[in-house]
DOTIMAR-50996 format. One record per residue (C-alpha): residue in three letters; x, y, z. Coordinates in steps of 0.001 Angstrom, whole numbers, plus 500000, padded with zeros to 6 digits. Layout:
# residues N
AlaXYZ ...
# end
This chain:
# residues 545
Met885027108011075856 Ala887567108538073092 Phe888533104892072716 Thr886702101820071429 His887855098211071451 Leu887987097088067804 His889745093729068229 Val887609091512070452 His887096087748070548 Thr884178085983072193 Glu883315082395073025 Tyr882484081995069318 Ser886206081990068562 Leu885781078354069471 Leu888164077042072151 Asp890228080215071682 Gly888068082970073130 Ser886479082472076541 Ala884480085714076801 Lys880745085110077047 Ile878977087798075061 Ser876615088887077828 Glu879495089228080308 Leu881687090967077743 Val879085093602076922 Ser878286094103080608 Arg881971094659081321 Ala882244097167078461 Lys879265099020079916 Glu880829098920083375 Leu884048100423081987 Gly882092103280080421 Phe882455102317076754 Asp879696103441074418 Ser880645101068071582 Leu882298097680071146 Ala883351095430068271 Ile883183091685067798 Thr885958090175065656 Asp885950086427066110 His888401084255064206 Gly887104083508060708 Val883427083363061715 Met880397085516062437 Tyr878605082958064595 Gly878039085390067440 Ala877241088523065426 Ile873463088531065929 Tyr873608087597069605 Phe876265090293070107 Tyr874229092874068173 Arg871119092239070256 Glu872999092163073545 Cys874715095476072796 Leu871424097171071947 Lys869879095697075080 Gln872632097199077245 Gly872821100532075429 Ile876114099986073620 Lys876710100502069915 Pro877587097170068263 Ile880327097018065630 Ile880145093842063570 Gly883463092503062372 Cys885607089452061853 Glu889277088563062052 Val889563086711058767 Tyr892316084377057636 Val893977085554054417 Ser895718083013052216 Pro899245084015051073 Gly898193083121047522 Ser894885081968046115 Arg892184080739048456 Phe892035077649046251 Asp895670076702046945 Arg896126073694049204 Glu899886073827049609 Ala900879073361053237 Gly903440075877054454 Ala904793076569057902 Asn902119077279060508 Asp902484081070060346 Glu902629081049056554 Arg899402079144055887 Tyr897358082277056459 Tyr897558085803057825 His895109087553060142 Leu893168090643059071 Ile890469092632060893 Leu887394093608058863 Leu884673095876060294 Ala881290096547058695 Glu880879100295058219 Asn877287100094056983 Asn874662097605055833 Gln876411097086052508 Gly879582096336054428 Tyr877731093874056634 Arg876422092056053572 Asn879873092028052007 Leu881497090848055222 Ser879003087987055380 Lys879895087048051802 Ile883624087187052511 Val883301084938055555 Ser881046082497053689 Lys883530082277050804 Gly886195081381053340 Phe884254078250054232 Thr882831077283050854 Glu885880078015048690 Gly888965078564050812 Phe888821076143053720 Tyr892232074618054421 Tyr892937074189058132 Lys890986077440058533 Pro888302079267056491 Arg890640081336054291 Val889918084194051941 Asp892275085908049515 Lys892864089362048099 Glu890702088612045083 Ile887708088148047391 Leu888631091256049386 Lys888770093329046201 Glu885374092033045091 Tyr883604092675048395 His885562095591049910 Glu882764098154049721 Gly881499099331053100 Ile884319097661055032 Ile886997099204057246 Cys890166097139057549 Leu892811096941060300 Ser896177095243059799 Ala895539092913062788 Cys897867091392065367 Leu901364089899065154 Gln899871087245062879 Gly898831089872060342 Glu900654090042057024 Val902247093424057698 Ala903489092302061118 Phe904681089008059607 Tyr907259090865057509 Leu908128093404060196 Arg908951090633062682 Arg911417089322060101 Arg912941092779059570 Leu911511092946056042 Tyr910257096520056274 Asp909978097190052550 Glu907888094052052020 Ala905632095045054919 Lys905198098534053508 Lys904355097130050091 Val901666094912051644 Ala900205097833053619 Leu899918099936050471 Glu898277097019048682 Tyr895608096747051386 Arg895075100506051288 Asp894463100247047550 Ile892001097391048080 Phe889891099122050732 Gly890420102719049696 Glu891927105825051247 Gly890846106211054861 Asn889480102670055101 Tyr892694100854056018 Phe894531101339059326 Leu897793100063060780 Glu897098098304064074 Met899383098601067097 Gln899143096253070075 Asp901166095892073271 His900833092702075272 Gly904306092955076755 Leu905985090942073999 Ser909311091936072442 Asp907804091584068966 Asp905164094176069883 Thr907868096792070389 Ile909581095940067106 Val906345095998065118 Asn904929099149066717 Thr908113101119066071 Asp908029100201062403 Leu904275100826062119 Met904724104398063334 Arg907467104921060782 Met905295103368058079 Ser902378105621058993 Gln904567108707058572 Glu905884107519055219 Thr902572106384053714 Gly899949108534055412 Ile898084105402056565 Glu896652106190059983 Leu897263104153063125 Val894930102560065654 Cys895653100927069004 Thr893872097736070011 Asn894071095011072614 Asp893667091452071384 Ser890901090624073865 His890168086924074338 Tyr888675086992077834 Val886766089530079899 Arg888819090301083007 Ala892511090069083853 Glu891893087276086350 Asp890312085126083625 Trp893713084383082060 Glu894137081019083797 Ala890747079680082704 His891526080880079179 Asp894899079128079284 Ile893188075872080204 Leu890753076384077331 Leu893712076624074936 Cys895053073359076350 Ile891716071671075719 Gln891823072975072140 Thr895354071716071494 Asn895095068541073609 Ser897983069750075756 Leu898878069866079422 Val899254073187081205 Ser902732072017082196 Asp903832071427078587 Glu906602073870077712 Asn906227074049073931 Arg902486074500073691 Met900283077270072385 Arg899848079993074989 Tyr899012083689075245 Glu901967085014077201 Gly901654087691079830 Gly897980087569080799 Gln897171090814078969 Tyr894483089627076552 Tyr891447091007078357 Leu889046093920077870 Lys891112096788079208 Ser889819100144080371 Glu890546103311078424 Glu892901104358081205 Glu894883101130080836 Met895087101605077073 Arg896343105180077467 Lys899043103994079878 Leu900105101400077315 Phe900233103946074490 Pro901145107351075992 Tyr902841108209072707 Ala899871107364070467 Gly896943109516071541 Gln895701110033067991 Ala895816106293067296 Leu893657105695070368 Glu891167108344069293 Asn891046106897065791 Thr889367103806067245 His886416105901068358 Lys886299107736065048 Ile886022104362063341 Ala883293103363065799 Glu881335106495064890 Arg881574105558061209 Cys880256102038061780 Asn876466102022061630 Val874849098697060824 Asp871088098408061158 Ile869946094790061177 Val866224094350060581 Phe864631091362062290 Gly861339089680061494 Glu861574089894057712 Gln860874086607055971 Lys862739086131052730 Ile861358082857051452 Pro862191081995047822 Lys859262082059045396 Tyr858060078656044261 Gln857577078422040497 Val854131076909039970 Pro853324074846036862 Glu851398076280033938 Gly847661076452034447 Phe847850077922037946 Gly847769081651038527 Gly849933081541041633 Ala851319079649044595 Tyr848177079685046740 Gln845977078304043992 Tyr848462075489043501 Leu848742074763047229 Val844955074536047581 Tyr844801072224044576 Leu847499069892045927 Cys846024069808049413 Val842452069047048326 Asn843634066219046094 Gly845845064994048929 Leu842884065079051324 Asn840855063024048856 Glu843618060435048699 Arg844351060304052418 Tyr840729060082053589 Asn838925058678050552 Leu836943061873049895 Thr835515062895046513 Ile835929066671046279 Asn835977067545042567 Val838596070269042797 Glu839160070417039024 Asp835512071312038441 Ile835592073997041119 Tyr838751075495039654 Asp837220075638036179 Arg834161077476037486 Val835777079768040072 Ile839169080688038644 Gly837794081497035208 Ser835570084237036653 Ile838445086311038044 Glu839813089144035934 Glu843577089335035499 Pro845361092595036326 Ala846616094776033508 Gly849466093002031767 Gly848306089535032805 Glu850886087137034147 Ala853678089149032534 Ser852790092165034656 Glu855539093499036916 Asn852943094335039549 Arg853842091464041854 Asp851626092630044697 Glu848626092708042387 Leu849430089264041011 Arg849795087891044529 Arg846503089497045553 Met844817087954042530 Asp846277084548043373 Glu845160084712046991 Thr841704085933045976 Ala841328083051043540 Gly842531080500046070 Ser840229081862048764 Arg837250081674046391 Val838068078026045741 Val838195077464049497 Glu834784079097049956 Ala833308077140047055 Ile834473073889048629 Arg833013074927051963 Lys829617075761050409 Glu829390072708048173 Tyr830862070012050406 Ile829816071035053913 Asn826072070641054254 Asp823441068615056063 Asp824348065518054059 Thr828027065688054977 Ser829133063271057687 Asp830625064668060882 Arg833940063062059996 Asp834084064651056555 Lys833010068037057943 Glu835857067916060433 Leu838377066977057754 Ile837308069630055251 Glu836937072408057821 Arg840331071593059295 Leu842028071664055902 Leu840370074909054802 Tyr841153076585058124 Glu844803075597057911 Leu845073076734054293 Glu843687080183055045 Thr845931080475058106 Ile848990079567056045 Lys847983082118053411 Asn847342084883055947 Met850678084270057664 Gly852570084351054353 Tyr853887080787054293 Val852377079448051067 Asp855701079280049222 Tyr857349077673052238 Phe854968074710052199 Leu855345074246048458 Ile859134074306048727 Val859142071660051468 Trp856579069554049581 Asp858691069799046438 Phe861993068591047879 Ile860302065789049804 Asn858528064781046609 Tyr861899064857044812 Ala863413062559047432 Lys860587060030047164 Glu860673060045043363 His864411059317043460 Gly864253056510045996 Ile865630058522048915 Gly864165057441052234 Val862149060095054081 Gly861086059924057720 Pro857395059945058702 Gly857714063355060345 Arg858363064618063835 Gly857773067704065889 Ser854816070057065788 Ala854435069861061975 Ala852767066484062520 Gly849788068435063862 Ser849031069898060430 Ile846547068243058094 Val848079070288055257 Ser851409068578055970 Tyr849630065223055996 Ala847705065904052773 Leu850929066984051033 Lys852709063871052365 Ile855254066059054082 Thr854381063985057139 Asn852887060531057358 Ile851097060942060686 Asp847340061488060734 Pro846704064537062979 Ile842967063801063185 Arg843412060233064335 Tyr845853061258067047 Ser844074064528067977 Leu847129066655067229 Ile846764070425067477 Phe847603072631064493 Glu848182075743066625 Arg851202074130068253 Phe852740074295064792 Leu851307077568063456 Asn849476079981065697 Pro847818083009064044 Glu848214084938067297 Arg851952084270067553 Val853621084920064228 Ser856800082883063838 Met858403080922061040 Pro857142077357060665 Asp859723074704061429 Ile859267071382059667 Asp861793068750060738 Val862503066336057893 Asp864721063270058134 Phe866411061812055048 Glu868486058682054843 Pro872178059639055164 Glu873108058367051703 Gly870572060607049967 Arg870571063698052150 Gln873207065549050141 Arg871345064844046899 Val868298066628048314 Ile870426069592049415 Asp871997069738045952 Tyr868541069690044354 Val867314072604046467 Thr870546074547045899 Glu870357074101042140 Lys866689075086042043 Tyr866787078201044236 Gly870453079265044065 Glu873297078710046499 Glu872761082158048032 Lys869330081030049282 Val870284077676050829 Val872189077322054088 Gln872647074647056695 Ile872084075422060351 Val875028075235062723 Thr874717073747066186 Phe877231074399068946 Gly878268071795071451 Thr879155072934074948 Leu881041071106077653 Ala878631069537080124 Ala879617069824083781 Arg881044066309084067 Asn882985066555080812 Cys884260069960081833 Ile885719068477085026 Arg887324065657083046 Asp888843067964080420 Val890150070493082929 Gly891512067715085129 Arg893365066229082166 Thr895008069540081215 Leu896128070050084832 Asn897463066473084976 Val895271065621087979 Pro895246061838088612 Leu892519060181086564 Lys891055058358089573 Lys890568061630091411 Val889060063365088379 Asp886655060477087844 Met885551060548091478 Val884809064281091322 Ala883039064042087966 Lys880767061254089205 Ser879718063374092187 Ile878018065794089783 Pro874344064919089124 Gly873685063634085613 Thr870605065813085219 Pro870341067443081759 Gly871460071074081843 Met873532070572084975 Thr876199073226085577 Ile879069073500088040 Glu877140076190089936 Lys874035074003090209 Ala876088071005091263 Leu877574072975094164 Ser874087073586095527 Glu872553070203094674 Ser875343067692095363 Pro876687067471098942 Asp879577065262097766 Phe880643067689095062 Lys880393070628097457 Lys882522068730099969 Phe885221068115097365 Tyr885133071809096481 Asn885396073020100075 Glu888015070559101311 Asp890430070099098396 Glu892291073126097029 Glu893346071276093878 Ile889733070497093051 Lys888614074020093930 
# end
């Protein structure tokens, strides 16, 4: 293969791309491609899923994004005409540094430049250009914007500006042919521009769905996005049905005059080598108060005192600390030492000695069965947390919950598997007694199945942002993110939305939708096998089918 698709949208170009990643990668494999890019609009939601799926199917993944570039500053909020609010631009990560920079660029689009779309600007591109290969994008790109208006000199000036931003050999002029008259105009001028500037060309297809026959389903998806009917004349549409993952043969037929531009796509693919490492835990370090040699010592101290309070025990943890901690020699350089591993080892050693001292002094023949169970459970959980590397995690969660309570922000009692941890209960992360309700710690943290702990915490809506702001200020905005969730159309809603775009009578749509079982996770495929009424509609009515 001497061609690689470098302009590809997936289902994560929300309500704009309809290509499911698994099907897209399978189709690329079927067509004989050895590499494939993902360039969703303004986001990198699907990058990890795409990366893993490509590796699974033996295809080289190229991580990219089609970003929105503001005509001026990303901070401007002046509304222009639709095609002047932002321009499209393809960015591809050439290496790990490029992947990190691409992630920063996309994040800045949301946190600093969001206006209709997550926009970036040339200032951001200049700051984070290293390790990134740039393509001029589709007809909505800035270069094409001027070429479509017969402003060749302006387009050329913009192209040279992007070349200066990304560096010689890292910026390419992008030709596409979807059968539109503007494609011919733009491509002719791009070839001229390439000759005059030395900027090389590439050929791409603006793929938004997997196969040619998927165009109609994609068109309906666009109608759902824009709240339009398929029959509406002046609606958003992708004319011509050419926005699918084409074979190399199809691309060569489209561009018989641009063999080098086609081959340049594969040369770019060979340059793009991103290696994403999974399984690394990058938890911020909790700053313990003076008097404690490290995070584990502090966690043990808090938990033992919390156990005393929760269960009316009398473990004298201060006395044990005075006797045990004082006997441990500090590494060379003391607390100021740069030997972090040695300091951590010292901290864990000290904490473990405290744990053993508690076990020896407070678990004996005079200890009640109840107290033995409580102390053993706490010490077991503490050592498990230490061995799995989650000491800082628990302190961080304890700290922001403690902040919320001190500032009058309502906190939920706890839910999920974290309620099975006596450490969580002792720290008042949760307010559910795991001993009383016989809850199992291993459902939360299992030493034999290493995975990040997941503590679900509910805050009252009015105070939630204050807690987020507190954590962001304490650990830095680069270490705090919120988790996105994606909603999908359930089978019944899918029928209703598609029926609306096709202008099918509401009564008929409602009748069909109600024939689909309301079981969670129900799909159209399942409904055909499980609902005789729905299957009958499908088999007997062409409009419904």
